[in-house]
ROMAR-728546 format. One record per residue (C-alpha): residue in three letters; x, y, z. Coordinates in nm, 3 decimals, decimal comma. Example, Ala and Ser with C-alpha at 12.3 -4.5 7.8 and 13.67 -1.06 7.14 Angstrom:
residues 2
+-----+---------+---------+---------+
! res !       u !       v !       w !
+-----+---------+---------+---------+
! ALA !   1,230 !  -0,450 !   0,780 !
! SER !   1,367 !  -0,106 !   0,714 !
+-----+---------+---------+---------+
//
This chain:
residues 484
+-----+---------+---------+---------+
! res !       u !       v !       w !
+-----+---------+---------+---------+
! UNK !   0,029 !  -0,022 !  -0,008 !
! UNK !   0,287 !   0,240 !   0,102 !
! UNK !   0,454 !   0,152 !  -0,210 !
! UNK !   0,158 !   0,226 !  -0,423 !
! UNK !   0,125 !   0,557 !  -0,233 !
! UNK !   0,428 !   0,690 !  -0,327 !
! UNK !   0,431 !   0,560 !  -0,712 !
! UNK !   0,114 !   0,762 !  -0,736 !
! UNK !   0,287 !   1,078 !  -0,610 !
! UNK !   0,587 !   0,990 !  -0,854 !
! UNK !   0,333 !   0,979 !  -1,134 !
! UNK !   0,153 !   1,291 !  -1,043 !
! UNK !   0,466 !   1,517 !  -1,009 !
! UNK !   0,576 !   1,344 !  -1,351 !
! UNK !   0,239 !   1,444 !  -1,530 !
! UNK !   0,250 !   1,773 !  -1,376 !
! UNK !   0,644 !   1,851 !  -1,488 !
! UNK !   0,543 !   1,727 !  -1,833 !
! UNK !   0,242 !   1,991 !  -1,837 !
! UNK !   0,458 !   2,256 !  -1,684 !
! UNK !   0,752 !   2,169 !  -1,959 !
! UNK !   0,496 !   2,186 !  -2,242 !
! UNK !   0,346 !   2,527 !  -2,126 !
! UNK !   0,681 !   2,694 !  -2,020 !
! UNK !   0,928 !   2,543 !  -2,279 !
! UNK !   1,157 !   2,368 !  -2,037 !
! UNK !   1,484 !   2,266 !  -2,151 !
! UNK !   1,726 !   2,042 !  -1,915 !
! UNK !   2,116 !   2,015 !  -1,890 !
! UNK !   2,354 !   1,904 !  -1,657 !
! UNK !   2,714 !   1,811 !  -1,527 !
! UNK !   2,890 !   1,489 !  -1,382 !
! UNK !   3,209 !   1,586 !  -1,261 !
! UNK !   3,423 !   1,315 !  -1,066 !
! UNK !   3,771 !   1,392 !  -0,935 !
! UNK !   4,079 !   1,180 !  -0,738 !
! UNK !   4,303 !   1,430 !  -0,566 !
! UNK !   4,632 !   1,343 !  -0,388 !
! UNK !   4,760 !   1,627 !  -0,204 !
! UNK !   5,095 !   1,620 !   0,038 !
! UNK !   5,150 !   1,963 !   0,190 !
! UNK !   5,425 !   2,177 !   0,279 !
! UNK !   5,416 !   2,060 !   0,645 !
! UNK !   5,675 !   1,766 !   0,715 !
! UNK !   5,466 !   1,642 !   1,008 !
! UNK !   5,162 !   1,553 !   0,781 !
! UNK !   5,112 !   1,263 !   0,536 !
! UNK !   5,007 !   1,268 !   0,207 !
! UNK !   4,635 !   1,234 !   0,162 !
! UNK !   4,392 !   1,144 !  -0,124 !
! UNK !   4,047 !   1,151 !  -0,193 !
! UNK !   3,754 !   1,131 !  -0,435 !
! UNK !   3,507 !   1,415 !  -0,460 !
! UNK !   3,229 !   1,452 !  -0,709 !
! UNK !   2,987 !   1,744 !  -0,812 !
! UNK !   2,640 !   1,660 !  -0,995 !
! UNK !   2,429 !   1,933 !  -1,118 !
! UNK !   2,096 !   1,934 !  -1,289 !
! UNK !   1,969 !   2,251 !  -1,454 !
! UNK !   1,602 !   2,355 !  -1,551 !
! UNK !   1,573 !   2,649 !  -1,780 !
! UNK !   1,195 !   2,745 !  -1,846 !
! UNK !   1,108 !   3,020 !  -2,102 !
! UNK !   0,785 !   3,129 !  -1,924 !
! UNK !   0,738 !   3,363 !  -2,217 !
! UNK !   0,891 !   3,625 !  -2,431 !
! UNK !   0,988 !   3,877 !  -2,129 !
! UNK !   1,033 !   3,599 !  -1,869 !
! UNK !   1,237 !   3,309 !  -1,792 !
! UNK !   1,339 !   3,094 !  -1,463 !
! UNK !   1,675 !   2,908 !  -1,416 !
! UNK !   1,730 !   2,638 !  -1,143 !
! UNK !   2,046 !   2,434 !  -1,085 !
! UNK !   2,019 !   2,161 !  -0,828 !
! UNK !   2,350 !   2,037 !  -0,700 !
! UNK !   2,499 !   1,766 !  -0,483 !
! UNK !   2,855 !   1,736 !  -0,379 !
! UNK !   3,017 !   1,499 !  -0,202 !
! UNK !   3,352 !   1,298 !  -0,078 !
! UNK !   3,348 !   0,914 !  -0,151 !
! UNK !   3,308 !   0,694 !   0,158 !
! UNK !   3,278 !   0,963 !   0,385 !
! UNK !   3,072 !   0,966 !   0,680 !
! UNK !   3,114 !   1,292 !   0,908 !
! UNK !   2,782 !   1,272 !   1,088 !
! UNK !   2,695 !   1,623 !   1,026 !
! UNK !   3,045 !   1,732 !   1,182 !
! UNK !   3,304 !   1,937 !   1,034 !
! UNK !   3,650 !   1,764 !   0,983 !
! UNK !   3,966 !   1,925 !   0,915 !
! UNK !   4,198 !   1,674 !   0,742 !
! UNK !   4,576 !   1,697 !   0,685 !
! UNK !   4,492 !   1,757 !   0,334 !
! UNK !   4,440 !   2,149 !   0,407 !
! UNK !   4,049 !   2,148 !   0,312 !
! UNK !   3,728 !   2,152 !   0,519 !
! UNK !   3,496 !   1,923 !   0,454 !
! UNK !   3,115 !   1,962 !   0,589 !
! UNK !   2,829 !   1,735 !   0,540 !
! UNK !   2,692 !   1,353 !   0,648 !
! UNK !   2,767 !   1,035 !   0,501 !
! UNK !   2,933 !   1,065 !   0,151 !
! UNK !   2,795 !   1,399 !   0,079 !
! UNK !   3,079 !   1,617 !   0,242 !
! UNK !   3,226 !   1,916 !   0,057 !
! UNK !   3,552 !   2,027 !  -0,015 !
! UNK !   3,587 !   2,377 !   0,045 !
! UNK !   3,960 !   2,469 !  -0,055 !
! UNK !   3,991 !   2,574 !  -0,409 !
! UNK !   4,262 !   2,323 !  -0,429 !
! UNK !   4,537 !   2,122 !  -0,268 !
! UNK !   4,661 !   2,433 !  -0,063 !
! UNK !   4,561 !   2,571 !   0,282 !
! UNK !   4,380 !   2,912 !   0,159 !
! UNK !   4,121 !   2,998 !   0,372 !
! UNK !   3,849 !   3,298 !   0,440 !
! UNK !   3,531 !   3,353 !   0,369 !
! UNK !   3,560 !   3,459 !  -0,003 !
! UNK !   3,797 !   3,134 !  -0,073 !
! UNK !   3,514 !   2,935 !   0,053 !
! UNK !   3,248 !   2,779 !  -0,152 !
! UNK !   2,941 !   2,916 !  -0,048 !
! UNK !   2,727 !   2,579 !  -0,090 !
! UNK !   2,811 !   2,338 !   0,173 !
! UNK !   2,534 !   2,097 !   0,087 !
! UNK !   2,488 !   1,768 !   0,285 !
! UNK !   2,238 !   1,627 !   0,006 !
! UNK !   2,077 !   1,799 !  -0,338 !
! UNK !   1,992 !   2,179 !  -0,307 !
! UNK !   1,969 !   2,498 !  -0,517 !
! UNK !   2,316 !   2,615 !  -0,635 !
! UNK !   2,116 !   2,878 !  -0,856 !
! UNK !   1,771 !   2,979 !  -0,883 !
! UNK !   1,705 !   3,314 !  -1,035 !
! UNK !   1,412 !   3,477 !  -1,261 !
! UNK !   1,532 !   3,680 !  -1,567 !
! UNK !   1,278 !   3,989 !  -1,677 !
! UNK !   1,383 !   4,128 !  -1,984 !
! UNK !   1,299 !   4,491 !  -2,047 !
! UNK !   1,216 !   4,540 !  -1,660 !
! UNK !   0,936 !   4,768 !  -1,598 !
! UNK !   0,915 !   4,890 !  -1,963 !
! UNK !   1,302 !   4,983 !  -1,917 !
! UNK !   1,592 !   4,921 !  -2,154 !
! UNK !   1,745 !   4,662 !  -1,904 !
! UNK !   1,722 !   4,331 !  -1,789 !
! UNK !   1,701 !   4,216 !  -1,438 !
! UNK !   1,830 !   3,910 !  -1,292 !
! UNK !   1,680 !   3,836 !  -0,930 !
! UNK !   1,771 !   3,550 !  -0,704 !
! UNK !   2,112 !   3,308 !  -0,633 !
! UNK !   2,323 !   3,330 !  -0,918 !
! UNK !   2,693 !   3,317 !  -1,032 !
! UNK !   2,847 !   3,669 !  -1,031 !
! UNK !   3,115 !   3,656 !  -1,292 !
! UNK !   3,278 !   3,972 !  -1,443 !
! UNK !   3,579 !   3,993 !  -1,681 !
! UNK !   3,754 !   3,682 !  -1,651 !
! UNK !   3,672 !   3,642 !  -1,263 !
! UNK !   3,958 !   3,869 !  -1,142 !
! UNK !   3,728 !   4,056 !  -0,881 !
! UNK !   3,420 !   3,855 !  -0,910 !
! UNK !   3,432 !   3,483 !  -0,995 !
! UNK !   3,224 !   3,156 !  -0,944 !
! UNK !   3,542 !   2,971 !  -0,794 !
! UNK !   3,457 !   2,683 !  -1,040 !
! UNK !   3,735 !   2,470 !  -0,931 !
! UNK !   3,565 !   2,405 !  -0,601 !
! UNK !   3,363 !   2,119 !  -0,567 !
! UNK !   3,056 !   2,356 !  -0,426 !
! UNK !   3,158 !   2,644 !  -0,662 !
! UNK !   3,021 !   2,993 !  -0,543 !
! UNK !   2,704 !   3,163 !  -0,604 !
! UNK !   2,544 !   3,504 !  -0,473 !
! UNK !   2,241 !   3,612 !  -0,381 !
! UNK !   2,186 !   3,920 !  -0,565 !
! UNK !   2,011 !   4,187 !  -0,802 !
! UNK !   2,167 !   4,238 !  -1,125 !
! UNK !   2,004 !   4,495 !  -1,387 !
! UNK !   2,205 !   4,485 !  -1,731 !
! UNK !   2,170 !   4,743 !  -2,017 !
! UNK !   2,324 !   4,654 !  -2,368 !
! UNK !   2,321 !   4,888 !  -2,666 !
! UNK !   2,582 !   4,911 !  -2,927 !
! UNK !   2,937 !   4,865 !  -2,797 !
! UNK !   2,855 !   4,877 !  -2,458 !
! UNK !   2,719 !   4,676 !  -2,161 !
! UNK !   2,641 !   4,843 !  -1,802 !
! UNK !   2,581 !   4,625 !  -1,503 !
! UNK !   2,448 !   4,759 !  -1,181 !
! UNK !   2,443 !   4,458 !  -0,920 !
! UNK !   2,359 !   4,437 !  -0,553 !
! UNK !   2,515 !   4,132 !  -0,403 !
! UNK !   2,366 !   4,033 !  -0,027 !
! UNK !   2,642 !   3,916 !   0,232 !
! UNK !   2,612 !   3,676 !   0,490 !
! UNK !   2,358 !   3,782 !   0,758 !
! UNK !   2,404 !   3,611 !   1,101 !
! UNK !   2,171 !   3,881 !   1,298 !
! UNK !   1,757 !   3,887 !   1,332 !
! UNK !   1,614 !   4,198 !   1,233 !
! UNK !   1,509 !   4,253 !   1,633 !
! UNK !   1,871 !   4,300 !   1,715 !
! UNK !   1,927 !   4,595 !   1,507 !
! UNK !   2,326 !   4,496 !   1,447 !
! UNK !   2,392 !   4,417 !   1,059 !
! UNK !   2,637 !   4,145 !   0,995 !
! UNK !   2,634 !   4,167 !   0,652 !
! UNK !   2,926 !   4,234 !   0,417 !
! UNK !   2,688 !   4,384 !   0,099 !
! UNK !   2,832 !   4,472 !  -0,211 !
! UNK !   2,745 !   4,751 !  -0,470 !
! UNK !   2,877 !   4,705 !  -0,802 !
! UNK !   2,855 !   4,924 !  -1,111 !
! UNK !   3,047 !   4,791 !  -1,416 !
! UNK !   3,049 !   4,927 !  -1,742 !
! UNK !   3,227 !   4,733 !  -2,081 !
! UNK !   3,302 !   4,901 !  -2,408 !
! UNK !   3,419 !   4,679 !  -2,699 !
! UNK !   3,620 !   4,800 !  -2,972 !
! UNK !   3,909 !   4,973 !  -2,787 !
! UNK !   4,254 !   4,883 !  -2,877 !
! UNK !   4,173 !   4,546 !  -3,038 !
! UNK !   3,961 !   4,420 !  -2,742 !
! UNK !   3,752 !   4,562 !  -2,470 !
! UNK !   3,785 !   4,804 !  -2,192 !
! UNK !   3,592 !   4,787 !  -1,830 !
! UNK !   3,529 !   5,007 !  -1,551 !
! UNK !   3,486 !   4,949 !  -1,160 !
! UNK !   3,318 !   5,106 !  -0,882 !
! UNK !   3,227 !   4,868 !  -0,619 !
! UNK !   3,125 !   4,966 !  -0,256 !
! UNK !   3,162 !   4,734 !   0,010 !
! UNK !   2,958 !   4,779 !   0,332 !
! UNK !   3,078 !   4,561 !   0,629 !
! UNK !   2,899 !   4,567 !   0,913 !
! UNK !   3,055 !   4,287 !   1,124 !
! UNK !   3,079 !   4,504 !   1,426 !
! UNK !   2,751 !   4,474 !   1,636 !
! UNK !   2,835 !   4,839 !   1,805 !
! UNK !   2,922 !   5,029 !   1,515 !
! UNK !   2,748 !   4,857 !   1,185 !
! UNK !   2,879 !   5,009 !   0,857 !
! UNK !   3,183 !   5,174 !   1,028 !
! UNK !   3,392 !   4,951 !   0,741 !
! UNK !   3,295 !   5,086 !   0,452 !
! UNK !   3,521 !   5,111 !   0,144 !
! UNK !   3,511 !   5,145 !  -0,236 !
! UNK !   3,724 !   4,985 !  -0,498 !
! UNK !   3,797 !   5,169 !  -0,834 !
! UNK !   3,953 !   5,063 !  -1,146 !
! UNK !   3,979 !   4,961 !  -1,508 !
! UNK !   4,083 !   4,661 !  -1,693 !
! UNK !   4,212 !   4,651 !  -2,064 !
! UNK !   4,212 !   4,315 !  -2,264 !
! UNK !   4,254 !   4,272 !  -2,650 !
! UNK !   4,479 !   4,171 !  -2,919 !
! UNK !   4,736 !   4,402 !  -3,108 !
! UNK !   4,864 !   4,226 !  -3,397 !
! UNK !   5,031 !   3,902 !  -3,272 !
! UNK !   5,005 !   3,980 !  -2,914 !
! UNK !   4,741 !   3,894 !  -2,661 !
! UNK !   4,744 !   4,158 !  -2,381 !
! UNK !   4,556 !   4,245 !  -2,049 !
! UNK !   4,645 !   4,535 !  -1,801 !
! UNK !   4,428 !   4,611 !  -1,535 !
! UNK !   4,488 !   4,854 !  -1,215 !
! UNK !   4,244 !   4,866 !  -0,896 !
! UNK !   4,273 !   5,108 !  -0,596 !
! UNK !   4,126 !   5,067 !  -0,266 !
! UNK !   3,992 !   5,375 !  -0,035 !
! UNK !   3,738 !   5,465 !   0,251 !
! UNK !   3,724 !   5,377 !   0,611 !
! UNK !   3,890 !   5,031 !   0,719 !
! UNK !   3,713 !   5,017 !   1,074 !
! UNK !   3,616 !   5,197 !   1,382 !
! UNK !   3,900 !   4,966 !   1,528 !
! UNK !   4,208 !   4,799 !   1,415 !
! UNK !   4,126 !   4,449 !   1,513 !
! UNK !   3,807 !   4,451 !   1,302 !
! UNK !   4,031 !   4,391 !   0,996 !
! UNK !   4,169 !   4,052 !   0,936 !
! UNK !   4,542 !   4,049 !   0,928 !
! UNK !   4,592 !   4,403 !   1,076 !
! UNK !   4,801 !   4,393 !   1,439 !
! UNK !   4,576 !   4,565 !   1,659 !
! UNK !   4,868 !   4,624 !   1,921 !
! UNK !   5,027 !   4,868 !   1,712 !
! UNK !   4,754 !   5,120 !   1,631 !
! UNK !   4,507 !   5,287 !   1,854 !
! UNK !   4,145 !   5,268 !   1,827 !
! UNK !   4,069 !   5,583 !   1,574 !
! UNK !   3,951 !   5,517 !   1,202 !
! UNK !   4,176 !   5,344 !   0,976 !
! UNK !   4,183 !   5,451 !   0,616 !
! UNK !   4,218 !   5,225 !   0,307 !
! UNK !   4,491 !   5,277 !   0,076 !
! UNK !   4,567 !   4,954 !  -0,145 !
! UNK !   4,591 !   4,880 !  -0,475 !
! UNK !   4,652 !   4,579 !  -0,734 !
! UNK !   4,815 !   4,606 !  -1,055 !
! UNK !   4,835 !   4,304 !  -1,324 !
! UNK !   4,973 !   4,269 !  -1,688 !
! UNK !   4,958 !   3,984 !  -1,947 !
! UNK !   5,130 !   3,934 !  -2,262 !
! UNK !   5,131 !   3,636 !  -2,471 !
! UNK !   5,154 !   3,503 !  -2,855 !
! UNK !   5,056 !   3,199 !  -3,012 !
! UNK !   5,213 !   3,029 !  -3,312 !
! UNK !   4,918 !   2,948 !  -3,523 !
! UNK !   5,067 !   2,825 !  -3,826 !
! UNK !   5,286 !   2,548 !  -3,622 !
! UNK !   5,153 !   2,223 !  -3,621 !
! UNK !   5,117 !   2,194 !  -3,208 !
! UNK !   5,000 !   2,592 !  -3,217 !
! UNK !   5,248 !   2,678 !  -2,914 !
! UNK !   5,193 !   2,973 !  -2,714 !
! UNK !   5,404 !   3,158 !  -2,436 !
! UNK !   5,263 !   3,402 !  -2,189 !
! UNK !   5,472 !   3,650 !  -1,977 !
! UNK !   5,259 !   3,749 !  -1,652 !
! UNK !   5,280 !   3,994 !  -1,363 !
! UNK !   5,050 !   4,077 !  -1,040 !
! UNK !   5,097 !   4,275 !  -0,759 !
! UNK !   4,876 !   4,292 !  -0,462 !
! UNK !   5,006 !   4,565 !  -0,203 !
! UNK !   5,056 !   4,484 !   0,131 !
! UNK !   5,049 !   4,687 !   0,494 !
! UNK !   5,393 !   4,816 !   0,611 !
! UNK !   5,545 !   5,032 !   0,902 !
! UNK !   5,446 !   5,368 !   0,705 !
! UNK !   5,068 !   5,235 !   0,706 !
! UNK !   5,082 !   5,168 !   1,059 !
! UNK !   5,198 !   5,504 !   1,166 !
! UNK !   4,952 !   5,670 !   0,935 !
! UNK !   4,655 !   5,476 !   1,042 !
! UNK !   4,628 !   5,321 !   0,687 !
! UNK !   4,553 !   4,983 !   0,584 !
! UNK !   4,748 !   4,868 !   0,274 !
! UNK !   4,652 !   4,527 !   0,198 !
! UNK !   4,466 !   4,493 !  -0,097 !
! UNK !   4,130 !   4,287 !  -0,083 !
! UNK !   4,053 !   4,054 !  -0,359 !
! UNK !   3,666 !   4,090 !  -0,307 !
! UNK !   3,502 !   3,731 !  -0,468 !
! UNK !   3,795 !   3,636 !  -0,719 !
! UNK !   3,852 !   3,296 !  -0,819 !
! UNK !   4,187 !   3,321 !  -0,682 !
! UNK !   4,259 !   2,949 !  -0,801 !
! UNK !   4,295 !   3,100 !  -1,192 !
! UNK !   4,556 !   3,362 !  -1,080 !
! UNK !   4,801 !   3,269 !  -0,801 !
! UNK !   4,909 !   2,916 !  -0,856 !
! UNK !   4,679 !   2,624 !  -0,865 !
! UNK !   4,802 !   2,501 !  -0,523 !
! UNK !   4,582 !   2,751 !  -0,357 !
! UNK !   4,838 !   2,897 !  -0,119 !
! UNK !   4,722 !   3,258 !  -0,134 !
! UNK !   4,370 !   3,262 !  -0,157 !
! UNK !   4,262 !   3,477 !   0,115 !
! UNK !   4,074 !   3,778 !   0,002 !
! UNK !   4,259 !   3,993 !   0,234 !
! UNK !   4,598 !   3,822 !   0,155 !
! UNK !   4,594 !   3,588 !   0,482 !
! UNK !   4,815 !   3,384 !   0,295 !
! UNK !   5,102 !   3,631 !   0,321 !
! UNK !   4,979 !   3,758 !   0,670 !
! UNK !   4,884 !   4,109 !   0,489 !
! UNK !   5,248 !   4,165 !   0,339 !
! UNK !   5,074 !   4,177 !  -0,002 !
! UNK !   5,171 !   3,909 !  -0,286 !
! UNK !   5,385 !   3,954 !  -0,640 !
! UNK !   5,360 !   3,676 !  -0,862 !
! UNK !   5,574 !   3,644 !  -1,170 !
! UNK !   5,496 !   3,359 !  -1,407 !
! UNK !   5,578 !   3,203 !  -1,768 !
! UNK !   5,296 !   3,008 !  -1,920 !
! UNK !   5,300 !   2,800 !  -2,210 !
! UNK !   5,033 !   2,573 !  -2,391 !
! UNK !   5,063 !   2,330 !  -2,661 !
! UNK !   4,860 !   2,075 !  -2,871 !
! UNK !   5,075 !   1,758 !  -2,912 !
! UNK !   4,772 !   1,579 !  -3,081 !
! UNK !   4,454 !   1,619 !  -3,187 !
! UNK !   4,203 !   1,652 !  -2,909 !
! UNK !   4,516 !   1,720 !  -2,660 !
! UNK !   4,606 !   2,004 !  -2,500 !
! UNK !   4,940 !   2,038 !  -2,231 !
! UNK !   4,985 !   2,331 !  -2,008 !
! UNK !   5,253 !   2,453 !  -1,801 !
! UNK !   5,295 !   2,746 !  -1,583 !
! UNK !   5,568 !   2,846 !  -1,355 !
! UNK !   5,522 !   3,108 !  -1,088 !
! UNK !   5,778 !   3,325 !  -0,887 !
! UNK !   5,599 !   3,423 !  -0,550 !
! UNK !   5,715 !   3,702 !  -0,295 !
! UNK !   5,571 !   3,930 !  -0,068 !
! UNK !   5,468 !   4,289 !  -0,162 !
! UNK !   5,653 !   4,449 !   0,137 !
! UNK !   6,006 !   4,398 !   0,173 !
! UNK !   6,019 !   4,216 !   0,521 !
! UNK !   6,396 !   4,217 !   0,545 !
! UNK !   6,477 !   4,593 !   0,418 !
! UNK !   6,313 !   4,759 !   0,753 !
! UNK !   6,002 !   4,860 !   0,574 !
! UNK !   5,791 !   4,649 !   0,774 !
! UNK !   5,991 !   4,553 !   1,100 !
! UNK !   5,722 !   4,683 !   1,369 !
! UNK !   5,435 !   4,519 !   1,144 !
! UNK !   5,628 !   4,211 !   1,191 !
! UNK !   5,714 !   4,221 !   1,552 !
! UNK !   5,371 !   4,283 !   1,635 !
! UNK !   5,227 !   3,963 !   1,442 !
! UNK !   5,182 !   3,689 !   1,708 !
! UNK !   5,336 !   3,424 !   1,454 !
! UNK !   5,598 !   3,607 !   1,245 !
! UNK !   5,849 !   3,762 !   1,480 !
! UNK !   6,202 !   3,868 !   1,325 !
! UNK !   6,323 !   3,997 !   0,985 !
! UNK !   6,261 !   3,766 !   0,672 !
! UNK !   6,315 !   3,775 !   0,313 !
! UNK !   6,076 !   3,853 !   0,036 !
! UNK !   6,062 !   3,538 !  -0,134 !
! UNK !   5,788 !   3,287 !  -0,084 !
! UNK !   5,864 !   3,027 !  -0,311 !
! UNK !   5,819 !   2,877 !  -0,653 !
! UNK !   5,542 !   2,673 !  -0,822 !
! UNK !   5,515 !   2,438 !  -1,132 !
! UNK !   5,165 !   2,353 !  -1,240 !
! UNK !   5,117 !   2,083 !  -1,532 !
! UNK !   4,801 !   2,004 !  -1,644 !
! UNK !   4,685 !   1,768 !  -1,942 !
! UNK !   4,330 !   1,816 !  -2,082 !
! UNK !   4,186 !   1,538 !  -2,345 !
! UNK !   3,887 !   1,594 !  -2,524 !
! UNK !   3,741 !   1,246 !  -2,481 !
! UNK !   3,450 !   1,354 !  -2,682 !
! UNK !   3,165 !   1,655 !  -2,752 !
! UNK !   3,068 !   1,648 !  -2,420 !
! UNK !   3,315 !   1,481 !  -2,193 !
! UNK !   3,692 !   1,596 !  -2,120 !
! UNK !   3,962 !   1,413 !  -1,908 !
! UNK !   4,190 !   1,687 !  -1,706 !
! UNK !   4,478 !   1,546 !  -1,543 !
! UNK !   4,723 !   1,769 !  -1,336 !
! UNK !   5,067 !   1,785 !  -1,116 !
! UNK !   5,199 !   2,068 !  -0,914 !
! UNK !   5,497 !   2,114 !  -0,716 !
! UNK !   5,585 !   2,389 !  -0,479 !
! UNK !   5,936 !   2,482 !  -0,376 !
! UNK !   5,911 !   2,631 !  -0,003 !
! UNK !   6,115 !   2,896 !   0,162 !
! UNK !   6,175 !   3,005 !   0,534 !
! UNK !   5,921 !   3,300 !   0,468 !
! UNK !   5,636 !   3,109 !   0,349 !
! UNK !   5,657 !   2,860 !   0,647 !
! UNK !   5,633 !   3,159 !   0,845 !
! UNK !   5,321 !   3,356 !   0,681 !
! UNK !   5,151 !   2,998 !   0,629 !
! UNK !   5,185 !   2,900 !   1,004 !
! UNK !   4,879 !   2,955 !   1,232 !
! UNK !   5,065 !   2,959 !   1,550 !
! UNK !   5,426 !   3,096 !   1,629 !
! UNK !   5,504 !   2,753 !   1,725 !
! UNK !   5,427 !   2,601 !   1,399 !
! UNK !   5,615 !   2,853 !   1,200 !
! UNK !   5,893 !   2,657 !   1,109 !
! UNK !   5,701 !   2,331 !   1,018 !
! UNK !   5,555 !   2,414 !   0,687 !
! UNK !   5,907 !   2,454 !   0,481 !
! UNK !   5,876 !   2,128 !   0,306 !
! UNK !   5,812 !   2,080 !  -0,064 !
! UNK !   5,433 !   2,044 !  -0,152 !
! UNK !   5,300 !   1,828 !  -0,416 !
! UNK !   4,931 !   1,813 !  -0,541 !
! UNK !   4,794 !   1,595 !  -0,815 !
! UNK !   4,445 !   1,514 !  -0,951 !
! UNK !   4,242 !   1,333 !  -1,232 !
! UNK !   3,901 !   1,470 !  -1,337 !
! UNK !   3,643 !   1,341 !  -1,586 !
! UNK !   3,407 !   1,629 !  -1,667 !
! UNK !   3,109 !   1,545 !  -1,866 !
! UNK !   2,817 !   1,795 !  -1,946 !
! UNK !   2,488 !   1,727 !  -2,121 !
+-----+---------+---------+---------+
//
């Protein structure tokens, strides 16, 4: 009887779904992505760890009418054979896993030890839930712009400041309202992103970090396109003084092709009120400043130049790459400034090495001293359907730790202590991609990180452990990615 009851419900649901699909023009798609990872971190006190993780997505898009559509994306993520009894599991693999039996979520973007809210996947699902769910209204309210309302991926200009962290098992989505106007060669986006809210309305203490984004893109500029940004971040994490930490990011990004050269250049500046007290900003040593307002004065610069020999059989390409994210030094401390650039909601895995040691939005991977990344990247196609990529990075802090620029900053950090060189280490990333068929690709990767004493210090969480992470780190994976 019970079986017949559930069968009747299933038939009713199927019939209802069929009627909806017939009336609303519903299309389905999805993804299945299992991945095996082996991680041997830079701490010689830990052992090699291996795991399978899996992402499953099912998408439904309903074109309700000419002006309205709805997109629903169901997602389930898990670790094979893992039963955590709804507990949080911190393994030696440098990742945090959350969930029930076999449905944990690997939160870090790779095999490294990056941490911080913006470096984490937002969907720590125990089973199946909505990764995205939004409605799109064309010509909203009779105006010449479209509105996208609901949980969605917010991706702008190659994931530099806003991305979906697609490498993670869970990925990243935002609860947002996005208004888009397109006309001629330009596109304008106005986006509101709601941050985490841990307070009830009755408490009248706002804990959100809300973002207000104005983004404009113009095509046809210098062989490519030019984008401009103005982002306001309102961080009310201080219950006593909500919205005391309000600051802005302004900048531009130019990407294009001139002759045989592919290029990208971008610059962003951050300013505004840092916080009502120094300890409200992650990574800023409160012991060396008073409790007056701190002003942000940070910047980020990036440049890329590359070329591809298209007439060669293997179509080899080479790219030169340099990024600089500013850090805080003694001049910032004496001036009550905060000089560490915040990468907002970027997909750091795409930029700062695949081992993900430097993901924290506020440079937690370098303890606020900033980051410089110089890299050489190559790509070639050894055979039809095969692509081989190699990236080699030289990492260093933006602040000179041994030149007297940050003696006070370092001395007041509870972990660092003493002067140190700027070199953080070097990383080799090798990726092999095989297009198995039109829907499936097989990807294998290997990375090695050569550490330094400075790397060991900035990656440590306690003073006692600051010399432990000075061993070479290895990370490898094999992944099957099928989309339908």
